[in-house]
Legacy VTK file of the C-alpha trace (Angstrom):
# vtk DataFile Version 3.0
C-alpha trace
ASCII
DATASET POLYDATA
POINTS 346 float
12.324 -18.015 -128.956
16.018 -16.860 -127.369
13.971 -14.519 -124.904
11.785 -17.492 -123.604
12.912 -18.879 -120.115
13.599 -22.475 -120.457
10.655 -24.323 -118.795
12.015 -27.218 -115.876
10.475 -28.324 -113.678
10.985 -26.002 -110.915
10.159 -23.031 -112.542
6.392 -24.558 -114.126
5.266 -25.401 -110.125
6.486 -21.977 -109.297
4.276 -20.835 -112.443
1.616 -23.277 -111.228
1.386 -21.838 -107.632
1.655 -17.967 -108.361
-1.562 -18.313 -110.957
-3.632 -20.344 -108.285
-6.130 -18.415 -107.499
-6.506 -20.598 -104.155
-3.986 -19.414 -101.025
-1.379 -22.088 -101.346
1.117 -21.529 -97.765
3.887 -23.671 -96.853
4.154 -23.408 -92.599
6.982 -24.650 -90.300
6.768 -26.908 -87.539
6.382 -23.435 -85.494
3.482 -22.246 -87.464
5.370 -19.770 -88.977
4.796 -18.898 -92.643
8.168 -20.208 -94.994
6.035 -19.352 -98.893
3.045 -18.265 -99.649
1.672 -17.818 -103.270
0.381 -14.292 -104.624
-3.262 -15.360 -103.528
-3.015 -13.879 -101.283
-2.242 -10.772 -101.862
-5.355 -11.200 -104.264
-7.848 -12.239 -101.247
-6.129 -10.973 -97.737
-3.945 -7.950 -99.094
-1.004 -9.883 -97.887
1.977 -9.788 -100.398
4.440 -12.858 -99.840
6.853 -10.688 -98.508
5.368 -9.412 -95.478
4.124 -13.092 -94.748
7.593 -14.606 -94.139
7.929 -15.201 -90.506
4.446 -14.408 -89.498
2.455 -16.842 -87.478
-0.889 -18.348 -89.470
-2.647 -18.635 -86.467
-2.695 -14.150 -86.689
-4.317 -14.404 -90.296
-7.191 -16.578 -88.165
-10.165 -15.087 -87.128
-9.912 -15.725 -82.975
-13.000 -16.893 -82.337
-11.791 -19.798 -85.335
-8.408 -19.477 -84.575
-8.464 -22.414 -81.468
-10.641 -24.871 -83.325
-8.080 -24.367 -86.277
-4.842 -25.521 -84.545
-6.499 -28.175 -83.229
-7.440 -29.678 -86.423
-3.840 -28.677 -87.405
-2.473 -30.246 -84.802
-4.421 -33.404 -85.099
-3.221 -33.647 -88.635
-0.119 -34.272 -87.851
-0.613 -37.745 -86.591
-2.017 -39.131 -89.725
-0.392 -39.180 -93.542
-3.706 -38.351 -95.297
-4.771 -34.873 -95.866
-7.280 -33.000 -93.497
-9.765 -30.421 -93.944
-10.057 -26.967 -91.817
-12.373 -24.380 -91.973
-12.071 -21.156 -90.222
-12.651 -16.968 -91.635
-9.155 -15.573 -92.424
-8.307 -12.352 -91.659
-7.437 -9.545 -94.696
-5.553 -6.612 -94.332
-8.344 -4.208 -94.175
-9.306 -6.027 -90.836
-12.768 -7.355 -92.605
-13.018 -11.843 -93.133
-13.442 -14.009 -95.600
-14.171 -17.616 -94.734
-11.610 -20.502 -96.361
-12.285 -23.885 -96.569
-8.775 -25.531 -96.432
-6.990 -28.829 -97.379
-3.615 -29.754 -95.752
-1.058 -32.206 -95.168
2.397 -32.549 -92.935
5.077 -33.198 -95.112
8.582 -34.287 -94.012
12.297 -32.743 -95.532
16.082 -33.041 -94.596
15.600 -37.025 -94.386
12.096 -36.709 -92.009
14.547 -34.143 -89.912
12.100 -31.131 -90.780
8.017 -31.370 -91.136
6.135 -28.265 -92.806
2.867 -27.815 -93.138
1.344 -27.377 -97.144
-1.981 -25.835 -97.255
-4.446 -25.052 -99.909
-7.192 -22.637 -99.119
-10.568 -21.850 -101.244
-12.649 -19.052 -100.461
-16.099 -19.755 -99.893
-19.665 -17.799 -100.398
-20.347 -17.102 -97.370
-20.014 -18.674 -93.931
-21.356 -21.751 -92.972
-24.274 -20.838 -90.725
-26.002 -22.179 -87.664
-28.639 -24.658 -88.323
-31.525 -22.344 -87.417
-33.025 -22.382 -83.724
-36.157 -24.213 -83.116
-38.922 -22.937 -81.352
-38.186 -24.519 -77.882
-34.108 -23.307 -78.067
-35.697 -20.001 -78.502
-37.995 -20.265 -75.413
-35.144 -22.017 -73.631
-32.888 -19.365 -74.074
-35.522 -16.504 -73.128
-36.165 -18.818 -70.027
-32.392 -18.822 -68.999
-32.330 -14.807 -69.575
-35.336 -14.505 -67.091
-33.497 -16.974 -64.731
-30.114 -14.850 -64.836
-32.250 -11.633 -64.604
-34.318 -12.880 -61.502
-30.897 -13.961 -59.681
-30.130 -10.329 -60.651
-32.694 -9.013 -58.594
-32.520 -11.051 -55.542
-28.998 -9.948 -55.419
-29.852 -6.183 -55.436
-32.267 -7.103 -52.581
-29.545 -9.022 -50.688
-28.172 -6.088 -50.801
-30.071 -3.161 -49.757
-30.786 -5.569 -46.863
-26.554 -5.863 -46.353
-26.148 -2.279 -46.795
-29.251 -0.805 -45.214
-31.462 -2.743 -43.100
-28.180 -4.698 -41.748
-25.932 -1.657 -40.695
-28.601 -0.364 -38.757
-29.664 -3.085 -37.240
-26.144 -3.885 -36.347
-25.884 -0.004 -34.890
-29.149 -0.408 -32.878
-28.084 -3.333 -31.407
-24.527 -1.719 -30.316
-26.691 1.699 -29.116
-28.645 -0.704 -26.939
-25.346 -2.881 -25.614
-23.620 -0.018 -24.537
-27.060 2.474 -23.068
-27.227 -1.310 -21.064
-23.851 -1.672 -19.792
-23.834 2.259 -18.727
-27.051 1.032 -16.864
-25.684 -2.098 -14.691
-22.415 -0.290 -14.254
-24.400 2.229 -12.072
-23.782 5.509 -14.234
-26.405 8.051 -14.041
-28.171 9.664 -16.999
-29.489 13.263 -16.949
-32.621 13.748 -18.749
-31.062 15.198 -22.067
-28.607 12.563 -22.136
-31.615 9.978 -22.115
-33.073 12.208 -24.572
-30.116 12.020 -27.051
-29.921 8.304 -26.839
-33.806 7.859 -27.294
-32.861 10.313 -30.867
-30.451 7.978 -31.657
-32.360 5.223 -31.328
-35.469 6.902 -32.677
-33.392 7.431 -36.009
-32.021 3.946 -36.717
-35.644 2.463 -35.817
-36.739 5.192 -38.934
-33.823 4.236 -40.726
-34.972 0.438 -40.867
-38.526 0.971 -41.497
-37.589 3.200 -44.259
-35.380 0.283 -45.660
-37.966 -2.302 -45.391
-40.069 0.128 -47.211
-37.111 -0.196 -49.826
-37.224 -4.015 -49.513
-40.948 -4.120 -50.218
-41.046 -1.654 -53.304
-38.511 -3.528 -54.877
-40.235 -7.064 -54.471
-43.551 -5.998 -55.378
-44.914 -2.742 -54.711
-47.733 -2.591 -52.217
-49.443 -0.086 -54.335
-49.728 -2.378 -57.346
-51.115 -5.052 -54.635
-53.983 -3.143 -53.081
-54.741 -0.650 -56.118
-54.188 -2.867 -59.535
-51.910 -1.788 -62.478
-53.482 1.510 -63.160
-52.542 3.198 -60.068
-49.202 1.208 -59.984
-48.532 2.784 -63.364
-49.097 6.428 -62.582
-47.079 5.903 -59.343
-44.363 5.133 -60.678
-44.247 7.802 -63.688
-44.879 10.119 -60.294
-41.885 8.497 -59.197
-39.329 8.447 -61.613
-39.870 12.025 -62.310
-38.521 12.754 -59.137
-35.707 10.104 -59.353
-34.483 10.467 -63.060
-35.496 14.156 -63.824
-37.740 13.315 -66.794
-40.831 14.706 -67.182
-43.116 11.628 -66.685
-46.735 11.934 -67.655
-49.663 8.537 -67.415
-52.736 7.915 -68.814
-54.814 5.230 -69.565
-59.165 4.507 -71.010
-60.407 3.253 -68.407
-60.173 3.241 -64.658
-59.248 -0.122 -63.903
-57.204 -2.301 -65.684
-58.451 -6.017 -65.507
-56.251 -8.894 -65.527
-54.036 -11.923 -64.395
-51.865 -10.750 -60.998
-49.137 -12.360 -62.316
-49.237 -10.811 -65.859
-49.629 -7.200 -63.802
-46.758 -8.199 -62.075
-44.657 -8.871 -65.147
-46.333 -5.572 -67.160
-45.018 -3.159 -64.176
-41.768 -4.990 -64.076
-41.452 -4.241 -68.063
-42.552 -0.910 -67.849
-39.855 0.560 -64.776
-36.709 -1.339 -67.128
-38.442 0.771 -70.690
-38.888 3.989 -68.367
-35.464 3.562 -67.004
-34.006 2.541 -70.208
-35.389 5.281 -72.158
-33.941 7.940 -68.856
-30.278 6.374 -69.949
-31.297 7.467 -73.890
-31.319 10.957 -72.980
-35.027 11.299 -73.130
-36.068 14.680 -71.639
-39.737 13.790 -71.665
-41.807 10.527 -71.660
-45.476 9.588 -71.920
-47.054 6.513 -71.122
-50.676 5.581 -71.882
-52.307 2.242 -71.025
-54.886 0.951 -73.377
-56.538 -2.108 -72.249
-58.914 -4.450 -74.658
-60.994 -7.348 -73.833
-57.840 -10.216 -73.933
-55.305 -7.467 -74.148
-53.453 -4.652 -72.698
-51.229 -2.521 -74.948
-48.386 -0.099 -72.776
-47.474 2.869 -75.362
-44.217 4.391 -74.408
-44.157 8.209 -76.284
-40.835 10.029 -76.210
-38.822 12.417 -78.319
-35.659 10.068 -77.920
-33.482 7.870 -80.528
-32.570 5.204 -80.383
-35.053 2.938 -79.274
-33.645 -0.311 -78.698
-34.766 -2.536 -76.034
-33.033 -4.600 -73.719
-32.943 -8.734 -74.004
-34.321 -9.214 -70.912
-37.611 -7.216 -71.861
-37.417 -9.219 -75.202
-37.521 -11.931 -73.624
-40.062 -11.418 -71.168
-42.642 -10.240 -73.316
-41.825 -13.037 -75.809
-42.427 -15.369 -72.867
-45.630 -14.074 -71.833
-46.774 -14.750 -75.600
-46.918 -10.635 -75.961
-45.826 -8.290 -78.899
-43.377 -5.576 -79.066
-43.776 -2.811 -82.030
-41.011 -0.351 -82.309
-41.849 2.836 -84.025
-39.082 5.319 -84.939
-41.259 7.054 -86.914
-44.642 7.506 -84.533
-41.869 7.938 -81.943
-42.974 5.089 -79.477
-42.796 1.533 -78.344
-45.473 -0.431 -77.385
-45.788 -3.535 -75.588
-48.898 -5.834 -75.888
-49.416 -8.329 -73.592
-52.713 -10.499 -72.987
-54.562 -10.199 -69.827
-55.442 -13.859 -68.924
-52.554 -16.374 -69.452
-53.427 -20.334 -69.263
-51.425 -22.954 -67.211
-49.612 -24.034 -69.961
-48.441 -20.806 -71.205
-47.167 -20.574 -67.163
-46.244 -23.888 -67.118
LINES 1 347
346 0 1 2 3 4 5 6 7 8 9 10 11 12 13 14 15 16 17 18 19 20 21 22 23 24 25 26 27 28 29 30 31 32 33 34 35 36 37 38 39 40 41 42 43 44 45 46 47 48 49 50 51 52 53 54 55 56 57 58 59 60 61 62 63 64 65 66 67 68 69 70 71 72 73 74 75 76 77 78 79 80 81 82 83 84 85 86 87 88 89 90 91 92 93 94 95 96 97 98 99 100 101 102 103 104 105 106 107 108 109 110 111 112 113 114 115 116 117 118 119 120 121 122 123 124 125 126 127 128 129 130 131 132 133 134 135 136 137 138 139 140 141 142 143 144 145 146 147 148 149 150 151 152 153 154 155 156 157 158 159 160 161 162 163 164 165 166 167 168 169 170 171 172 173 174 175 176 177 178 179 180 181 182 183 184 185 186 187 188 189 190 191 192 193 194 195 196 197 198 199 200 201 202 203 204 205 206 207 208 209 210 211 212 213 214 215 216 217 218 219 220 221 222 223 224 225 226 227 228 229 230 231 232 233 234 235 236 237 238 239 240 241 242 243 244 245 246 247 248 249 250 251 252 253 254 255 256 257 258 259 260 261 262 263 264 265 266 267 268 269 270 271 272 273 274 275 276 277 278 279 280 281 282 283 284 285 286 287 288 289 290 291 292 293 294 295 296 297 298 299 300 301 302 303 304 305 306 307 308 309 310 311 312 313 314 315 316 317 318 319 320 321 322 323 324 325 326 327 328 329 330 331 332 333 334 335 336 337 338 339 340 341 342 343 344 345
């Protein structure tokens, strides 16, 4: 019995603290660890010695740190215990969720303050409440509005960089020519021909820039000949631009549908073709399948990582369509209704 240490209030508290499965810590007013029990090593892989002088907020997940700090500082203003919840970072880099109970205590006759914090690991991070259908639609609409704004900015850049510069150059050339003529400077036939050639190049550039802007806003072939012809034209253009073997087929000569749906289907096809090219595809075949009330765009290629952007997914959902991605079949299928009701458009 003489080898058994005398049990006192001090080592009794230490015994309880070190064997407690919850995190127990004492933190100074600046947020640095003064004391931590053995559970910090068991739960987080951080020993008591390594935590002395370490800031408490370095152990909190960055996304939770601001709210956690706000709760703790708010607790300093009241004498009662307070609750806090956050993800703590393990030494391995992974995180675990803890619910904490804290209380600010005074020492040295009230000259110093310390935070006593007891934290218990919970089974899982609290999940956000499930989003309603209206929330999902609101997110999709917001995403498409941002996408539309990006398309407007693209058109604005084309107008500024292509049309604006050429118009400025044309105006300058005409102004110089006018000044020379008013000044009585005689021009040889060759000089006039050269000047006309320069002006002709600027005008041709303006025509090409106008076509580029028009094609970006709405391809003329889609307006005049329909979706089938527009898709075939785009696949030919994509092959030249992207250096990827592209082909197209359809199960009928003309794809009958609302003009709005046709425009959206064309935009979706544009985005997916560019997306697959960025994924490193060497070849791509697009099939258009039409039924009485739906059209399906089937993208087949030998590439990998078949993932669509959130913008494409949002566009399809808002149209009431469906997406099917099959790595086994090496395909992406986009199905869209050929007719939209007024309520759908709203």
